[in-house]
N, C-alpha and C positions, 0 to 999 in steps of 0.2 A: 598534409597541411602543417605548417609550423605551429608549435604551441604558443598560446598567448603569454605575454609577460605577466608576472605575478601582480595581482591587483584585487580589487573588490568587484564582484560580479553578482548579478541576480541569479537566483536558484533556477529559474526556467531557462535562462540562457545556458547555464551549465548543463542542465539535464538534456537539452536538445543536442549538445555536442560536447560531452565530457572530455573526450580525447583531445580537444583543442586547447586545454588548459593545463598548466603545470602547478601542482599544489605547493611545491617547496617542502620544507621540513615540517612546517606547522600549518594546519588549515583550520580556520574557524567557520563553523556552520551556525549562523546566528539568525534569530528571528522568532516570532511567536506563532508561526504556522507549523503545527506539529507534523502535518502531512508532508509539507515540503522538506522539513528537516529530515524526516525518515527517508524520503526518496533520494535526497542528496547523499545521505550517509550510505545507503545501499549502492548508489552509483559510484561513489568514491571507493568503497571497498572492492567493488568489481573491477574498477579501473586500476587500482593500485596493486591488487593481488593477481594481476595478470589474467583476469577472467575466470579464476577458479570458482566453480559452481558451489563448492562446499564452504568457501570462505575460510579455509584452514589457516591462511596467513594473516587473518585479521583478528585481533583480540579486542574484546569489548569490555569496558569497565563502567561501573556505576559511579557517577560523580559525587553522589551523596555519601559514599562510604570509602572509596578507594584512596589510598595514600600515594603521595607523589613518588616516594621511593619505589613503590611497586610499578608505577607507570614507567619510570625511568629504566628500571630493570628490564621490563618487557620491550622497551625500545632498543635496548642494547643486546638482548639475547638473540641468537639465531634460531629460526624456526626449523623444525624437522620436516614440516610439510609446507605446501604453498610456495610462494615466490621467495626470492632471496630478500626482498624488501620487507622490513617489519612495519606493520600498520597497527596502531593502537587508537581505538576510539573511546573517548570518555563521554558517555551519555549524560544528559542533564547535568552539565559540568559547571553550572553557575556557582554552586558552593565550593567546588574544587578550585575554580579560578579565583574566587574571593580569598580562599585560604592560602593559596600558593602563588599569588600574583607575582611577587618579587622573584621567586625562584623560577617561575615560568619565563619571565623576562630574560633571566640568565640562560635558560635552555634555548630560547629562540636565538640568542646571540651565538651560542655554540651548541648546535644540535648534534644528535647521534648520526653517524653516517648510515646511508641506506635505510632510513627509517622515516616514517611520517606519523605525526601526532595530530589527531582530529579532535577538536574540542567542539562539542555540540551544546550550544548555549541559547537561552532565550534573549538575554540582553548582552550587548557588546558595544559599549560606548566607544566611538571612534577617536575620542580625544585622550584616551589612556596610552601610556607608554607601551603596554603590551599590544594593544590593537594596532598602534602605529608600526610596531616592529613586525607583527605578522603581515600587515598590509605591504610592508617593504620587501620582505624576503619570502613570504608564503602566499597564501590565498585566503580571502574572506568571501564566503558565499552567503548572500543575504536571503533569508527565508521570511522576509517581512512582506505582507500584502499592503500596498498603499491604499489609502482611503479616498483620495481625491486629487485633482489637478493633473499636471503633466506626467507625474510619476505613475498615476493610475492608468493613464492612456498608454504609456509605454509598456506597463505591466500587462495590460489587456492584449496588446499586440503580441508580446512574447508568449502569453498564455495560448493564444490561438495557434501560433507556430508550433508550440510544444504539443498541443492536443493532436495536431495533424501528424507530428512525428511519432507520438505515442501510438496512435491508431496503426501506423505503418509498421513500427518496430515490434510492438507487443502483440498486436492482434492481426497483423498481416492483412489489413484492409485499408482502402483509401477513404479518408475523411475529406470531403469537399469543403472548400472555404465558405461557400454560402451556408452549408450545414453548420459550420462552426459558429458563424455569425448568429444564426437562429438559436443555436444551443445556448449562447450567452444571453440572448434576449429572454429565453424562457426560464433559465435557472440563475440562481445567485452566483456571484463570482467567488465561489468556494472551490478551491482546486481539487480537494478530495472528492467532492460530489461530482464535479465535471469529469474527473478521471473515471469514476465508477460508472457514470452514464455512458461514456464512450465505450467502455467494456461491455455494457449491456446492449448498446446498439450494434456492436460488432457481432453479437450472438444472433441478431435478427436478419443479417444479410447472408445471401448465398455466396459461394465462392466466386471471386472476381467481381462481385457487385459492390459498388461504393456506398458509403453512408452519405446520402444526399439530403437536401433540405426537406424533401417530401417525407422521407423516413423519419426525420427529426420531428416534423410537424405532426405526424400521425402517432408518434410513440412517446413524445416528451411533452409533459405538461405539469404545471405545479401541483394540482390536486392529485392527478392520477399517479404521478411519480412518487409522491409521498405515500399514498395509500398502497401502492404496490410494495414498497419496501416495508411499510408498516405490516402488511399482510405476511410477508416473508419472515419478519422478526417475530410476529405473533406465533406463526407455525413453528419456528425454531425454538421458541420459548415454551412450547407445549400448550399454548392458549388456543386450543382448537376452535372454541366457540367464537372468539374474537377474529381469528384468521378466516373462518368460514363467512363471518359477517362482512369482513373487508372484501373477500373474494366475490361475494354476492353483489356488493356495491360496484366493484370494478366491472363485472360482467354486465350489470344493468346499465352502466355508463357507456357500454359499447366495446370494452376491451375483449380481445380474442383469447380464448384459452391457449391456443397454439403459440401466441406471443408471450403469454405469462409463464409457461413452463420453462423456456430457456432462462428467464430471469431467476426463477426459483432454483433451477439447476445450477446456475453459476455460483450461488451461495452454498447450496447443499453439497456440491462436489468438493468444495474447500473443506467442509466438515469431514467428509469421507476421507479425503487425502490426509488431513491432520490426524485423524484416528489411526490411519495406516502408519504414518510417520512415528507416532507415539508408540505403537505396538512394535514396530521394527527396532526402535531404540531400546525398548525393554528386552527384546530377544537378544540383542547384542551387548547387553550390560551397560548401555549408555544411559545417561539421565537427560531428559528433555522436558521442558514445561509445556503445558497445553498452549500457552501464549506463543512460545517459540515455534511450536509445530504449526499453529495457525499462520504465523508470520511467514513461514516458509512456503505456504500454499498460495501466498499473494493476497491474503485478507487485508483490506485497507487498514492503515494504522488507526484511524479514528473509530474503527469497528472492533478492534482487538479485544477490548475489555468486555463489551457486551457479547461478542462471539464466544469468548471463553465460557461464560455462563450458559450460553445456549448449547454449546457442545456438551457440557456437563449434564444438562437436562436431557439431551437426546440419548446420551449413554453410549458406551462402547458397542454393545450388541447391535443396536439399531444403526449407529454410525457406519458400522461395517457392512450393513445391507443397503446403504444409500445408493451406491453405484447401481446395484441390481434394480432397486425400486425406480430410479430415474430412467434407466434403460427401458424397463417395462412400460413406464408412462409414455416415453417417447414413441415406442413401437405402437402402443395403443392409439395414440393420437394420429398416427400415420396409417392405421388400419381400420378395423370396424368401428372404433370409437371416434372417428374423425368428425362426426356431426357435433354441433355445438353443445347439445344437451349431454351427449355421451362424454364429450371431452371435459365438460364441467365435472362429471363424476370422477374422472381420472384425477383431476386436481384435488377434489375433495377427499379422495381416498389417500392421497399423499399427505395431506394435512392431518387427517385423523391418525395415520400411522405414527405421526410425530407428537401426538397428544401426550400430556403428562401422564406418567405411570404412577401407580400407588406408591411404589418404592423405586424411584429413579436410580439407575446404576451409572455413576459418573465414569467417564472415560478413564480418568486417572486412578481409579480404585482397583 
């Protein structure tokens, strides 16, 4: 399919088919939805770097501190790794754009060859010379969620299409359209929450089984959804008493332990993977932050800050055992502990194992 002409498009339309669009030399990722900005930035990096899993051809800079000369140098230098195209991302670039607006206008008029500059900003007034220049020769991706009117109706339609695409591409499961309609009736129109919910539902279906409206109706609900994630957060933060209380309420309300374990495991596996990535980086002499390790595991952007504190609480020794604990719990629920009462004890044991220690050992120490 031919790539679309440079223009302004919505984030969901881009995420559904990123290969259909040409970024030009400068791309603006603009809007106040942090989750959408994050997903668009990752998709752009993957697209522009030729699908390199390590992202070696993409350089990321902090807009609060980076200087224009450093960004321009990076756009002109040839990478030893990754693709031939140089890709530079300036995160939280609002102060960067404000400080260097005139010079950025000059760069858009005469950009470096075989290079793409991505500006991730919250505000991007379309009436400025810079915004008009980028819209003319590059690509502007809107990460703004409309609040009402025709724009909200169109956004909701694109959101449904993207959730179906997400289920297929990331989770290898079919999400039926009636199920999407019900999902948006039960949950607020917050893209990050809906994305996480699709991932949770994908864990509950067998191979080749679709996510249908029945599954959504039985497993998605305002109170239960919030309490399930509250229980997982409490367990990860070591608040065993609170987690056990939440677990008791969920089971009393009719939730099945066999359905709760996959939801718990989806988060705890990310902690285990992050600890492994952090340790592997140490062993090879590389530096990586806990936040970066968690991001690589697929932890949702809006959860990164809290997840970093939770992983520190769990500590490296226990994080390294999470895979074994989760496997043991899964086997127990499929074996002699399959009855509801025994299954409850399996989940309670997992929660207690994550309780706060007298002297927590942080993963990064």
